[in-house]
C-alpha positions in Angstrom: -32.0 -35.2 -3.8 -29.6 -32.3 -3.9 -30.3 -29.5 -1.4 -28.6 -26.2 -0.7 -27.2 -25.2 2.7 -25.9 -21.6 3.2 -22.8 -20.7 5.3 -22.8 -17.0 5.7 -22.6 -14.2 4.8 -22.9 -13.9 8.6 -22.0 -17.1 10.5 -20.2 -17.9 13.8 -17.3 -19.6 12.0 -16.7 -16.6 9.7 -14.8 -13.7 11.2 -15.8 -11.6 8.2 -18.8 -11.7 5.9 -18.6 -14.2 3.0 -21.2 -16.4 1.4 -20.7 -20.1 0.7 -23.7 -22.1 -0.7 -23.2 -25.8 -0.3 -25.0 -28.2 -2.7 -25.4 -31.4 -0.7 -26.7 -34.9 -1.3 -27.4 -36.2 2.1 -24.4 -35.3 4.2 -22.0 -35.1 1.2 -21.1 -31.8 -0.5 -21.4 -32.2 -4.3 -20.8 -28.6 -5.3 -20.2 -25.1 -3.8 -21.0 -21.6 -4.9 -19.0 -18.7 -3.4 -20.0 -15.1 -3.4 -17.5 -12.4 -2.4 -18.0 -8.6 -2.1 -19.7 -8.1 1.2 -17.3 -5.7 2.8 -15.6 -3.7 0.0 -13.7 -0.8 1.5 -12.1 0.8 -1.5 -8.5 0.6 -0.2 -6.9 0.9 -3.6 -8.9 4.0 -4.4 -8.2 5.6 -1.0 -4.5 5.0 -1.6 -4.6 7.1 -4.7 -5.7 10.0 -2.5 -2.9 9.6 0.1 0.7 10.8 -0.1 3.4 8.2 -0.6 4.3 8.3 3.1 0.6 8.1 4.3 -0.2 4.9 2.3 1.7 2.5 4.7 -0.7 3.5 7.5 -3.7 2.8 5.2 -2.6 -0.6 3.9 -1.9 -1.8 7.4 -5.7 -1.8 7.7 -6.2 -4.1 4.8 -5.9 -6.9 7.3 -5.1 -6.8 11.0 -3.2 -10.0 11.0 -1.1 -9.0 7.9 -0.6 -5.4 9.1 3.1 -5.7 8.6 3.0 -7.7 5.3 0.9 -5.2 3.3 3.0 -2.1 4.1 6.2 -4.2 3.6 5.1 -5.2 0.1 4.0 -1.5 -0.6 7.3 0.1 0.5 9.2 -2.5 -1.5 7.2 -1.5 -4.6 8.1 2.1 -4.1 11.7 1.2 -3.5 11.6 -0.8 -6.7 10.5 2.3 -8.5 13.1 4.4 -6.9 15.8 1.8 -7.2 17.2 2.5 -3.7 18.9 0.3 -1.1 17.6 0.0 2.4 20.2 0.3 5.3 21.3 -3.1 6.5 20.1 -2.4 10.1 16.6 -1.5 8.8 16.5 -4.8 6.8 17.0 -6.9 10.0 14.5 -4.8 11.9 11.9 -5.4 9.1 12.5 -9.2 9.3 12.1 -9.3 13.1 8.8 -7.5 13.0 7.5 -9.5 10.0 8.4 -12.8 11.6 6.9 -11.8 15.0 3.7 -11.2 13.0 4.0 -14.6 11.3 4.3 -16.3 14.8 1.2 -14.6 16.2 -0.8 -15.3 12.9 0.1 -19.0 12.9 -0.7 -19.4 16.6 -4.0 -17.5 16.1 -4.9 -19.9 13.3 -4.0 -23.0 15.3 -6.1 -21.8 18.2 -9.1 -21.1 16.0 -8.7 -24.5 14.3 -9.0 -26.2 17.7 -12.1 -24.1 18.4 -13.7 -25.1 15.1 -13.4 -28.8 15.9 -14.7 -28.3 19.4 -11.2 -28.7 21.0 -11.2 -25.6 23.1 -8.2 -26.7 25.2 -6.1 -26.2 22.1 -7.8 -22.9 21.5 -7.1 -21.6 25.0 -3.6 -22.8 25.4 -2.5 -21.7 21.9 -3.8 -18.2 22.5 -2.1 -18.1 25.8 1.2 -18.8 24.1 0.4 -16.1 21.5 0.1 -13.3 24.1 3.8 -12.9 24.9 4.4 -12.5 21.1 1.9 -9.6 21.0 3.5 -8.2 24.2 6.8 -8.1 22.5 5.3 -6.5 19.3 3.8 -3.8 21.6 7.0 -3.2 23.4 9.0 -2.9 20.1 6.5 -1.0 18.0 3.9 0.5 20.4 1.0 -1.6 19.1 -0.2 -5.2 19.3 -1.4 -4.7 15.7 -0.9 -2.0 13.1 2.8 -1.6 14.0 3.5 1.5 11.9 7.2 0.4 11.4 7.5 0.3 7.6 8.7 3.4 5.8 9.9 4.0 2.3 13.6 3.6 2.6 13.7 1.7 5.9 11.8 1.7 9.2 10.4 4.4 11.4 12.0 3.5 14.7 14.7 1.4 16.3 14.3 -1.7 18.3 15.3 -0.6 21.8 18.5 -2.3 23.0 16.9 -3.1 26.3 14.2 -5.1 24.5 16.5 -7.5 22.8 17.0 -9.8 25.9 13.2 -9.8 26.4 12.7 -10.9 22.8 15.3 -13.7 23.2 13.6 -14.9 26.4 10.2 -14.9 24.8 11.6 -17.0 21.9 13.3 -19.5 24.2 10.0 -19.9 26.1 8.0 -20.2 22.9 10.2 -22.9 21.4 9.3 -25.3 24.3 5.6 -24.4 24.2 5.5 -24.8 20.4 7.2 -28.2 20.8 4.5 -29.3 23.2 1.7 -27.9 21.1 3.1 -29.6 17.9 3.5 -32.9 19.7 -0.1 -32.7 21.0 -1.4 -32.1 17.4 0.8 -34.9 16.0 -0.2 -37.5 18.7 -3.8 -36.7 19.4 -6.2 -39.3 17.9 -9.1 -36.8 18.0 -7.3 -34.2 15.9 -6.2 -37.0 13.5 -9.8 -38.2 13.1 -11.1 -34.7 12.4 -8.4 -33.4 10.1 -6.6 -36.3 8.2 -7.9 -36.8 4.7 -10.2 -33.8 5.1 -10.2 -31.0 2.5 -7.4 -32.5 0.4 -5.7 -30.1 -2.1 -2.9 -31.9 -3.8 0.1 -30.4 -5.6 -1.6 -30.5 -9.0 -4.7 -28.6 -7.8 -2.5 -26.1 -5.9 -0.8 -25.2 -9.1 -4.1 -25.1 -11.0 -5.7 -22.7 -8.6 -2.6 -20.7 -7.9 -2.7 -21.5 -4.2 -0.2 -19.7 -2.0 1.5 -19.9 1.4 0.8 -22.8 3.9 -2.2 -23.8 1.8 0.1 -24.6 -1.1 3.0 -25.9 0.9 0.7 -28.4 2.8 0.0 -29.9 -0.6 3.6 -30.4 -1.7 3.9 -27.1 -3.7 7.3 -25.9 -2.7 7.0 -22.1 -2.9 7.9 -19.3 -0.5 8.5 -15.7 -1.6 11.1 -15.2 1.2 13.3 -17.8 -0.6 12.2 -17.5 -4.2 12.2 -13.6 -4.3 14.4 -12.7 -1.3 14.1 -9.1 -0.2 16.2 -7.2 2.4 17.6 -9.5 5.0 15.9 -12.7 3.8 18.7 -13.3 1.3 21.2 -13.2 4.2 19.4 -15.4 6.7 19.3 -19.2 6.9 15.8 -20.9 7.1 14.0 -23.9 5.7 10.8 -23.9 3.7 8.3 -26.4 5.3 6.5 -28.6 2.9 4.1 -31.5 3.4 2.5 -33.8 0.9 -1.1 -34.7 1.6 -2.7 -31.2 1.4 -5.4 -32.0 4.0 -6.4 -29.9 7.0 -3.9 -31.9 9.2 -1.0 -31.0 7.0 -2.0 -27.4 6.9 -1.8 -27.4 10.7 1.6 -29.2 10.7 3.1 -26.7 8.2 2.1 -23.7 10.3 3.4 -25.3 13.5 6.8 -26.2 12.0 7.0 -22.7 10.3 6.9 -21.3 13.8 10.3 -22.8 14.5 11.7 -21.3 11.3 10.4 -17.9 12.3 12.1 -18.2 15.6 15.3 -19.1 13.8 15.0 -16.1 11.6 14.4 -13.7 14.4 17.3 -15.0 16.4 19.7 -14.6 13.5 18.4 -11.1 12.8 18.9 -10.1 16.5 22.5 -11.4 16.3 23.1 -9.3 13.2 21.7 -6.2 14.8 24.0 -6.6 17.8 27.0 -7.2 15.5 26.2 -4.1 13.4 25.9 -1.7 16.3 24.2 1.7 16.0 23.5 2.9 12.4 21.1 4.4 10.0 17.6 2.9 9.8 16.3 4.8 6.8 17.5 6.1 3.5 16.1 9.6 2.9 14.2 10.0 -0.4 13.2 13.0 -2.4 10.4 13.3 -5.0 9.0 10.1 -6.5 9.6 10.2 -10.2 7.2 8.8 -12.9 7.4 5.0 -13.2 6.1 1.8 -11.7 7.2 -0.7 -9.2 6.3 -4.1 -7.8 6.7 -5.3 -4.2 6.4 -9.0 -3.2 6.4 -10.4 0.3 5.5 -13.8 1.9 2.7 -12.9 4.3 1.6 -15.5 6.9 -1.1 -16.6 4.4 1.1 -16.5 1.4 2.6 -14.2 -1.2 1.2 -10.7 -1.2 1.9 -8.4 -4.1 1.6 -4.6 -4.4 1.9 -2.7 -7.7 2.2 1.1 -7.8 2.4 3.6 -10.7 3.6 7.1 -10.3 3.1 10.1 -12.6 5.6 12.2 -10.7 3.1 13.6 -8.2 3.0 13.2 -4.5 0.4 10.4 -4.5 0.2 7.0 -6.3 -1.5 7.3 -9.7 -2.5 3.6 -9.4 -2.1 1.1 -6.6 -3.0 -2.6 -7.1 -3.1 -5.1 -4.3 -3.2 -8.9 -4.7 -3.6 -10.6 -1.3 -3.1 -14.4 -0.9 -6.7 -15.0 0.2 -7.9 -13.9 -3.2 -6.2 -17.1 -4.6 -6.6 -19.4 -1.6 -10.4 -19.0 -1.1 -11.0 -20.2 -4.7 -9.4 -23.6 -3.7 -12.6 -24.4 -1.7 -14.3 -25.0 -5.0 -12.2 -28.3 -5.1 -11.3 -29.1 -1.5 -14.8 -28.9 0.0 -16.5 -31.1 -2.6 -16.7 -34.7 -1.6 -16.5 -34.0 2.1 -19.3 -33.8 4.6 -21.3 -30.7 5.7 -19.7 -31.0 9.1 -16.3 -30.6 7.6 -17.1 -27.8 5.2 -16.7 -25.0 7.7 -13.3 -26.4 8.9 -12.1 -26.8 5.3 -13.0 -23.2 4.3 -11.3 -21.9 7.5 -8.2 -24.1 6.9 -6.8 -21.7 4.2 -6.8 -19.0 7.0 -9.0 -16.7 4.8 -9.1 -12.9 5.1 -12.3 -12.1 3.3 -11.8 -8.3 3.3 -8.5 -8.9 1.4 -10.6 -10.3 -1.5 -13.1 -7.6 -2.1 -13.4 -6.2 -5.6 -16.1 -4.2 -7.3 -17.0 -4.6 -11.0 -20.1 -4.0 -13.0 -21.0 -6.2 -16.0 -24.2 -6.6 -18.0 -24.7 -10.4 -18.2 -26.6 -10.2 -21.4 -24.4 -7.9 -23.5 -21.1 -8.4 -21.7 -20.8 -4.6 -21.4 -18.5 -3.4 -18.6 -18.5 -0.1 -16.7 -15.7 1.6 -14.8 -17.2 3.3 -11.8 -15.9 6.6 -10.4 -15.6 7.5 -6.8 -18.8 9.5 -7.1 -20.7 6.6 -8.6 -19.7 4.4 -5.6 -20.7 7.0 -3.1 -24.1 7.5 -4.9 -24.8 3.8 -5.0 -23.9 3.5 -1.3 -26.3 6.3 -0.4 -29.1 4.8 -2.5 -28.7 1.4 -0.9 -28.6 2.9 2.6 -31.8 4.8 1.9 -33.4 1.6 0.5 -32.6 -0.3 3.7 -33.8 2.6 5.9 -37.2 2.6 4.1 -37.4 -1.2 4.4 -36.7 -1.1 8.1 -38.9 1.9 9.0 -41.7 1.4 6.5 -41.5 5.1 5.6 
C-alpha cells in the first residue's frame, strides 16, 4: 500500500523551506512530489529598482554561499552589454575570491553530508578546516560572506600585498588537510555503505534534466563553465575538470573533494600572476549604460549560474533574469530519489547542495482555462498583506 511521507517545508535537514512529498511502498520510495515557492523574495524585481552599481550588493544576497558567483555573473552580463575589457589584475583578483568561495562551499557541503549520515566527526573536522578559508576571505574582502568585491569593469579593492603570504600558507595547510579528508572518505567502509549506489543520476539523466556543476560531473557529464565559457583569468589558468561516472552520492562527494585541489591550483597561479604583474589598475571606468542586452555566465560552486540584463539607456536595469543551478539540480530528485529508501531520501535531496531560495519564482495560472496573469509589484504587496492578515486572524481568533 502506497503512503505519503512529507519532508518539509520545515525540517531539520532543510536549511531553507521546501516541500518534498514521498510516495512510499514500505521503505521504498516509488514517487516524489516537489513544491517550491516558500521563500520568494523578489530579487529580480528589486534589481529593476536599483542603479547598475547597486545591483551587485543585492544579488550577493541571492545566496550566502554563492555571494561571489551571482555578482560575478551579473557584472559579466553588464560588461557583455558594454563590450569592455576588465584590467588583467582585476581578472586574477576575481578568480582568487571566486575560488576561495568554492573551497568554503565544498567544505561546507562535505561537513553537512557527514552530519546527515550521522558521521559528526567528518562534520566537525571539515568545518574546522573551512574556518581558515573564511578567515582569509575576511582579511581580503572584509567579510566572511557577502564580499562586495565585484564591480562593473573590475573589482572594488586590491588584495593587500601583506596578505599574499598568508593566503599561500593557508593553501599549503589546506592541501594536507584535504588529502587526509579525501582519504578518509575513500577508505571509510561506513561512508561507502551509506553513499555508494545511493541516489544514482547517470549521464543520460543528467543531460535530460539539465543537471549542472558537481551534480552533473559526478554522473559523467563533462561540463564546467570555467572551461567551456572561460571569462577573465580562467582562459589563462591551467586546471582540470573533475568527472566521475556513477552519479551516486559517493561520487558527488569525491568530485567536490578533488575540485578543492583544483581550486587551490587556480588560486596559486593567480597569486603568481598578481605578483608578476605588479601594481596596476583594478577597474575600467564606465559611463552611461546604453540600450541593449547582455548575458553573464559563471561556474558557481553548485554549477553554472546565468544572469541576463536588458537596458533601455536608463540608470537601472529594465529587466534582470537570474537562472541559478539549483533550479535545474533540484528537479533531478524526481529521478534519483525514486527506488531508494526513505532513510536515504533526505541525503539524496541534500547531495545536489540545494539552495532553495535560488529557485523561487511566482506565477499565476488558472488550471481550468490555462489563463495566465502577470502580477505587478502592487499586486504582490497586496497579496502579502492579505495573507498576513489572514494568518493574524487565524492565530488570534479576532
